[in-house]
C-alpha positions as YAML, in Angstrom:
chain: A
units: angstrom
residues:
- id: 1
  name: MET
  ca: [-104.64, 66.22, 101.91]
- id: 2
  name: LEU
  ca: [-106.50, 69.15, 100.44]
- id: 3
  name: GLU
  ca: [-106.67, 69.29, 96.06]
- id: 4
  name: ALA
  ca: [-108.90, 71.98, 95.97]
- id: 5
  name: VAL
  ca: [-110.79, 75.18, 97.25]
- id: 6
  name: LEU
  ca: [-114.79, 75.95, 96.25]
- id: 7
  name: PHE
  ca: [-116.28, 78.97, 96.76]
- id: 8
  name: ASP
  ca: [-120.13, 80.31, 96.82]
- id: 9
  name: LEU
  ca: [-120.24, 83.65, 95.22]
- id: 10
  name: ASP
  ca: [-122.71, 85.92, 96.59]
- id: 11
  name: GLY
  ca: [-122.15, 86.52, 100.21]
- id: 12
  name: THR
  ca: [-119.00, 84.68, 100.47]
- id: 13
  name: LEU
  ca: [-116.05, 85.58, 97.61]
- id: 14
  name: ALA
  ca: [-118.33, 89.17, 96.98]
- id: 15
  name: ASP
  ca: [-120.19, 91.53, 98.86]
- id: 16
  name: THR
  ca: [-123.44, 92.14, 95.89]
- id: 17
  name: ALA
  ca: [-125.96, 92.59, 98.29]
- id: 18
  name: PRO
  ca: [-125.62, 97.18, 97.63]
- id: 19
  name: ASP
  ca: [-126.17, 95.85, 93.52]
- id: 20
  name: LEU
  ca: [-129.13, 93.35, 94.18]
- id: 21
  name: GLY
  ca: [-130.64, 95.50, 97.02]
- id: 22
  name: GLY
  ca: [-130.16, 98.38, 94.42]
- id: 23
  name: ALA
  ca: [-132.37, 96.15, 91.82]
- id: 24
  name: ALA
  ca: [-134.81, 95.86, 94.29]
- id: 25
  name: ASN
  ca: [-135.53, 99.49, 95.42]
- id: 26
  name: ILE
  ca: [-135.54, 100.92, 91.45]
- id: 27
  name: LEU
  ca: [-138.14, 98.15, 91.04]
- id: 28
  name: LEU
  ca: [-139.96, 98.85, 94.30]
- id: 29
  name: LEU
  ca: [-139.83, 102.89, 93.06]
- id: 30
  name: GLN
  ca: [-141.37, 101.93, 89.80]
- id: 31
  name: GLU
  ca: [-143.74, 100.12, 91.53]
- id: 32
  name: GLY
  ca: [-144.63, 103.08, 93.96]
- id: 33
  name: ARG
  ca: [-143.90, 100.95, 97.19]
- id: 34
  name: PRO
  ca: [-141.57, 102.26, 99.63]
- id: 35
  name: GLN
  ca: [-137.70, 101.72, 99.33]
- id: 36
  name: GLN
  ca: [-136.33, 98.96, 102.03]
- id: 37
  name: SER
  ca: [-132.82, 99.65, 103.68]
- id: 38
  name: LEU
  ca: [-129.82, 97.76, 102.85]
- id: 39
  name: SER
  ca: [-129.65, 95.91, 106.03]
- id: 40
  name: LEU
  ca: [-133.22, 94.54, 105.52]
- id: 41
  name: LEU
  ca: [-132.74, 93.45, 102.48]
- id: 42
  name: ARG
  ca: [-129.33, 91.78, 102.95]
- id: 43
  name: PRO
  ca: [-129.98, 88.51, 104.58]
- id: 44
  name: TYR
  ca: [-131.97, 87.82, 101.59]
- id: 45
  name: VAL
  ca: [-129.52, 87.98, 99.07]
- id: 46
  name: SER
  ca: [-128.49, 84.39, 99.21]
- id: 47
  name: GLN
  ca: [-131.81, 83.61, 97.99]
- id: 48
  name: GLY
  ca: [-131.37, 85.69, 94.69]
- id: 49
  name: VAL
  ca: [-134.43, 87.00, 93.39]
- id: 50
  name: ARG
  ca: [-137.20, 85.18, 95.01]
- id: 51
  name: GLY
  ca: [-135.82, 86.23, 98.58]
- id: 52
  name: LEU
  ca: [-135.89, 90.05, 97.38]
- id: 53
  name: LEU
  ca: [-139.20, 89.88, 96.48]
- id: 54
  name: GLN
  ca: [-140.69, 88.28, 99.10]
- id: 55
  name: ALA
  ca: [-138.50, 91.10, 101.45]
- id: 56
  name: GLY
  ca: [-139.35, 93.84, 99.17]
- id: 57
  name: PHE
  ca: [-142.92, 92.74, 97.59]
- id: 58
  name: GLY
  ca: [-143.66, 89.87, 100.30]
- id: 59
  name: ILE
  ca: [-145.07, 87.90, 97.73]
- id: 60
  name: GLY
  ca: [-143.76, 84.25, 96.58]
- id: 61
  name: PRO
  ca: [-143.26, 82.71, 93.70]
- id: 62
  name: GLN
  ca: [-147.53, 81.32, 93.61]
- id: 63
  name: HIS
  ca: [-148.31, 84.95, 93.22]
- id: 64
  name: PRO
  ca: [-149.64, 86.06, 89.60]
- id: 65
  name: ASP
  ca: [-147.25, 89.32, 89.97]
- id: 66
  name: TYR
  ca: [-144.17, 87.32, 90.34]
- id: 67
  name: ASP
  ca: [-143.05, 86.42, 87.45]
- id: 68
  name: ASP
  ca: [-143.64, 89.70, 85.99]
- id: 69
  name: LEU
  ca: [-141.73, 91.39, 88.54]
- id: 70
  name: SER
  ca: [-139.27, 88.66, 88.97]
- id: 71
  name: ARG
  ca: [-138.08, 89.20, 85.07]
- id: 72
  name: ARG
  ca: [-137.76, 93.38, 85.52]
- id: 73
  name: PHE
  ca: [-135.55, 92.56, 88.94]
- id: 74
  name: LEU
  ca: [-133.70, 90.56, 86.46]
- id: 75
  name: ASP
  ca: [-133.12, 92.98, 84.11]
- id: 76
  name: ILE
  ca: [-132.39, 95.90, 86.19]
- id: 77
  name: TYR
  ca: [-129.71, 93.40, 87.92]
- id: 78
  name: ALA
  ca: [-127.92, 92.65, 84.77]
- id: 79
  name: SER
  ca: [-127.75, 96.83, 84.00]
- id: 80
  name: ARG
  ca: [-125.93, 97.10, 87.12]
- id: 81
  name: LEU
  ca: [-124.68, 93.99, 88.20]
- id: 82
  name: CYS
  ca: [-120.95, 95.32, 89.55]
- id: 83
  name: GLU
  ca: [-121.53, 98.96, 90.30]
- id: 84
  name: GLU
  ca: [-120.71, 98.71, 94.04]
- id: 85
  name: THR
  ca: [-120.15, 94.99, 94.12]
- id: 86
  name: ILE
  ca: [-116.63, 94.73, 95.86]
- id: 87
  name: LEU
  ca: [-114.50, 91.27, 96.68]
- id: 88
  name: PHE
  ca: [-114.95, 90.87, 100.44]
- id: 89
  name: ASP
  ca: [-111.90, 92.45, 102.46]
- id: 90
  name: GLY
  ca: [-109.30, 89.42, 102.95]
- id: 91
  name: ILE
  ca: [-110.48, 87.56, 99.88]
- id: 92
  name: SER
  ca: [-108.03, 88.99, 97.49]
- id: 93
  name: THR
  ca: [-105.00, 88.03, 99.92]
- id: 94
  name: LEU
  ca: [-106.55, 84.63, 100.29]
- id: 95
  name: LEU
  ca: [-106.70, 83.73, 97.03]
- id: 96
  name: ASP
  ca: [-103.20, 84.92, 96.76]
- id: 97
  name: GLU
  ca: [-102.45, 82.31, 99.54]
- id: 98
  name: LEU
  ca: [-104.37, 79.58, 97.81]
- id: 99
  name: ASP
  ca: [-102.37, 80.19, 94.04]
- id: 100
  name: ASN
  ca: [-98.91, 80.18, 96.28]
- id: 101
  name: MET
  ca: [-99.93, 77.25, 97.83]
- id: 102
  name: GLY
  ca: [-100.44, 75.38, 94.55]
- id: 103
  name: LEU
  ca: [-104.76, 74.64, 95.66]
- id: 104
  name: GLY
  ca: [-106.72, 74.98, 92.64]
- id: 105
  name: TRP
  ca: [-110.02, 77.02, 93.71]
- id: 106
  name: GLY
  ca: [-113.48, 77.41, 91.87]
- id: 107
  name: ILE
  ca: [-116.73, 79.23, 92.03]
- id: 108
  name: VAL
  ca: [-120.06, 76.86, 92.72]
- id: 109
  name: THR
  ca: [-122.93, 79.24, 93.09]
- id: 110
  name: ASN
  ca: [-126.99, 79.04, 92.24]
- id: 111
  name: LYS
  ca: [-126.31, 82.77, 90.46]
- id: 112
  name: ARG
  ca: [-127.40, 82.11, 86.56]
- id: 113
  name: MET
  ca: [-124.79, 81.99, 84.00]
- id: 114
  name: ARG
  ca: [-126.03, 85.08, 82.42]
- id: 115
  name: PHE
  ca: [-124.93, 87.04, 85.69]
- id: 116
  name: THR
  ca: [-122.36, 84.80, 87.14]
- id: 117
  name: ASP
  ca: [-119.81, 85.10, 83.91]
- id: 118
  name: PRO
  ca: [-119.74, 88.72, 83.13]
- id: 119
  name: LEU
  ca: [-119.51, 89.59, 86.94]
- id: 120
  name: VAL
  ca: [-116.49, 86.99, 87.75]
- id: 121
  name: GLU
  ca: [-114.97, 88.93, 84.79]
- id: 122
  name: MET
  ca: [-115.64, 92.60, 86.11]
- id: 123
  name: LEU
  ca: [-113.96, 91.43, 89.51]
- id: 124
  name: ALA
  ca: [-110.91, 90.38, 87.60]
- id: 125
  name: LEU
  ca: [-111.51, 86.70, 88.61]
- id: 126
  name: SER
  ca: [-112.10, 84.81, 86.01]
- id: 127
  name: PRO
  ca: [-108.11, 84.39, 84.71]
- id: 128
  name: ARG
  ca: [-107.45, 83.08, 88.03]
- id: 129
  name: THR
  ca: [-110.56, 80.64, 88.97]
- id: 130
  name: ARG
  ca: [-109.90, 77.11, 87.34]
- id: 131
  name: CYS
  ca: [-114.01, 76.86, 87.13]
- id: 132
  name: VAL
  ca: [-116.81, 78.55, 87.32]
- id: 133
  name: VAL
  ca: [-120.55, 76.83, 88.31]
- id: 134
  name: SER
  ca: [-123.57, 78.78, 87.71]
- id: 135
  name: GLY
  ca: [-126.98, 78.22, 88.89]
- id: 136
  name: ASP
  ca: [-128.11, 76.68, 85.61]
- id: 137
  name: THR
  ca: [-124.76, 74.82, 84.55]
- id: 138
  name: THR
  ca: [-126.02, 71.33, 85.84]
- id: 139
  name: ALA
  ca: [-129.59, 69.56, 86.01]
- id: 140
  name: GLU
  ca: [-130.18, 71.01, 89.31]
- id: 141
  name: ALA
  ca: [-128.60, 73.83, 91.94]
- id: 142
  name: LYS
  ca: [-127.79, 73.68, 95.87]
- id: 143
  name: PRO
  ca: [-128.48, 72.57, 97.62]
- id: 144
  name: SER
  ca: [-128.19, 69.55, 95.57]
- id: 145
  name: PRO
  ca: [-124.87, 68.02, 95.41]
- id: 146
  name: LEU
  ca: [-124.62, 67.94, 91.43]
- id: 147
  name: PRO
  ca: [-123.25, 71.55, 91.32]
- id: 148
  name: ILE
  ca: [-120.02, 70.78, 93.37]
- id: 149
  name: LEU
  ca: [-119.59, 67.16, 92.20]
- id: 150
  name: HIS
  ca: [-119.25, 68.63, 88.35]
- id: 151
  name: ALA
  ca: [-116.73, 71.51, 89.95]
- id: 152
  name: CYS
  ca: [-114.73, 68.60, 90.90]
- id: 153
  name: GLN
  ca: [-114.76, 66.72, 87.81]
- id: 154
  name: LEU
  ca: [-113.77, 70.22, 86.36]
- id: 155
  name: LEU
  ca: [-110.93, 70.33, 88.94]
- id: 156
  name: ALA
  ca: [-109.77, 67.09, 88.46]
- id: 157
  name: CYS
  ca: [-109.79, 66.87, 92.59]
- id: 158
  name: ARG
  ca: [-111.83, 64.14, 94.82]
- id: 159
  name: PRO
  ca: [-114.60, 65.64, 96.93]
- id: 160
  name: GLU
  ca: [-113.30, 64.01, 99.98]
- id: 161
  name: ASN
  ca: [-110.17, 66.14, 99.61]
- id: 162
  name: THR
  ca: [-112.04, 69.83, 98.63]
- id: 163
  name: LEU
  ca: [-113.44, 72.30, 100.74]
- id: 164
  name: TYR
  ca: [-116.67, 74.12, 99.83]
- id: 165
  name: VAL
  ca: [-117.02, 77.42, 101.34]
- id: 166
  name: GLY
  ca: [-120.32, 79.34, 101.93]
- id: 167
  name: ASP
  ca: [-122.63, 81.48, 103.41]
- id: 168
  name: ASP
  ca: [-125.99, 79.86, 103.41]
- id: 169
  name: LEU
  ca: [-127.38, 76.54, 104.77]
- id: 170
  name: ARG
  ca: [-127.74, 75.19, 101.40]
- id: 171
  name: ASP
  ca: [-124.07, 75.50, 100.66]
- id: 172
  name: ILE
  ca: [-123.06, 73.58, 103.82]
- id: 173
  name: GLN
  ca: [-125.90, 71.12, 102.79]
- id: 174
  name: ALA
  ca: [-124.59, 70.57, 99.29]
- id: 175
  name: GLY
  ca: [-121.10, 70.48, 100.19]
- id: 176
  name: ARG
  ca: [-121.86, 67.37, 102.85]
- id: 177
  name: ALA
  ca: [-123.91, 65.90, 100.20]
- id: 178
  name: ALA
  ca: [-120.90, 65.78, 97.86]
- id: 179
  name: GLY
  ca: [-118.63, 64.32, 100.25]
- id: 180
  name: CYS
  ca: [-116.89, 67.31, 100.88]
- id: 181
  name: LEU
  ca: [-115.22, 69.08, 103.70]
- id: 182
  name: THR
  ca: [-117.11, 73.00, 104.51]
- id: 183
  name: VAL
  ca: [-117.13, 75.97, 105.66]
- id: 184
  name: ALA
  ca: [-119.09, 78.57, 107.08]
- id: 185
  name: VAL
  ca: [-118.71, 82.25, 106.85]
- id: 186
  name: SER
  ca: [-120.27, 84.43, 109.39]
- id: 187
  name: TYR
  ca: [-120.00, 87.75, 107.51]
- id: 188
  name: GLY
  ca: [-121.97, 86.48, 104.83]
- id: 189
  name: TYR
  ca: [-125.50, 87.00, 104.44]
- id: 190
  name: LEU
  ca: [-126.54, 84.28, 106.19]
- id: 191
  name: GLY
  ca: [-130.24, 84.01, 105.43]
- id: 192
  name: ASP
  ca: [-132.79, 82.79, 108.02]
- id: 193
  name: SER
  ca: [-131.76, 79.36, 108.28]
- id: 194
  name: GLY
  ca: [-131.00, 79.26, 112.21]
- id: 195
  name: PRO
  ca: [-128.36, 79.30, 113.81]
- id: 196
  name: LEU
  ca: [-124.62, 79.11, 111.90]
- id: 197
  name: GLU
  ca: [-123.51, 76.85, 114.83]
- id: 198
  name: HIS
  ca: [-126.10, 74.16, 113.86]
- id: 199
  name: TRP
  ca: [-125.33, 73.78, 110.49]
- id: 200
  name: GLY
  ca: [-123.19, 71.12, 110.50]
- id: 201
  name: ALA
  ca: [-120.10, 72.73, 108.86]
- id: 202
  name: ASP
  ca: [-116.47, 71.66, 109.39]
- id: 203
  name: LEU
  ca: [-115.31, 74.90, 110.62]
- id: 204
  name: ILE
  ca: [-116.73, 78.77, 110.90]
- id: 205
  name: ILE
  ca: [-114.98, 81.32, 110.17]
- id: 206
  name: ASP
  ca: [-115.30, 85.09, 110.60]
- id: 207
  name: HIS
  ca: [-112.71, 86.24, 108.24]
- id: 208
  name: PRO
  ca: [-111.35, 85.22, 105.21]
- id: 209
  name: SER
  ca: [-107.50, 85.35, 106.73]
- id: 210
  name: GLU
  ca: [-109.18, 82.43, 109.25]
- id: 211
  name: LEU
  ca: [-109.24, 80.38, 106.34]
- id: 212
  name: ALA
  ca: [-105.71, 81.26, 105.08]
- id: 213
  name: ALA
  ca: [-104.20, 80.44, 108.60]
- id: 214
  name: TYR
  ca: [-106.32, 76.65, 108.49]
- id: 215
  name: LEU
  ca: [-105.19, 75.88, 105.05]
- id: 216
  name: ALA
  ca: [-101.30, 76.75, 106.08]
- id: 217
  name: SER
  ca: [-101.51, 74.79, 109.24]
- id: 218
  name: CYS
  ca: [-103.19, 71.83, 106.96]
- id: 219
  name: ALA
  ca: [-100.33, 72.17, 104.40]
- id: 220
  name: ARG
  ca: [-97.90, 71.94, 107.45]
- id: 221
  name: ARG
  ca: [-99.39, 68.94, 108.70]
- id: 222
  name: LYS
  ca: [-98.71, 67.04, 105.62]
...
């Protein structure tokens, strides 16, 4: 019997790519480099600053310029957190369905609290969600199960009766390690982790309405 649903944020609940990609392009412009199309940057959004600096500048954390570029990127992003970010189509209806079913839901993201908390408020999710666990809330971030287990404690739900929904392989790995049922969303950013079908998720959906239908069928089988 399902007790709760937990969601990743970027690429699952909200389309944050326009603002994150925009921040990357502002930084590229500052450095005199050519800007990149959003379609090129989009798959790297779930990997955060590391993925976007790799896509835009071709550098990783070991590069001598990485720390400075990372700090500047995050400062730019903080100034434009929700200029173009929106909830994905169907998410509002899905959350309404969860509320109507009496299923608690929360957010578990690798995004730092500095960005997560104001963004969740700007998206008008903070009055509704029962918990928000950021990448720096627990000692380890996903793919560690710790953030999801912490969220389950906050919601007083059992992991085995909890769904974790995400758009990145790390989401599915974290959910499985926590003992949750896992849902992979094909409409998200997906990254470069190979075919979605190989991630080991219990369910793959192409639109939030499919998750609403799945949850309704579970309720009917009670």
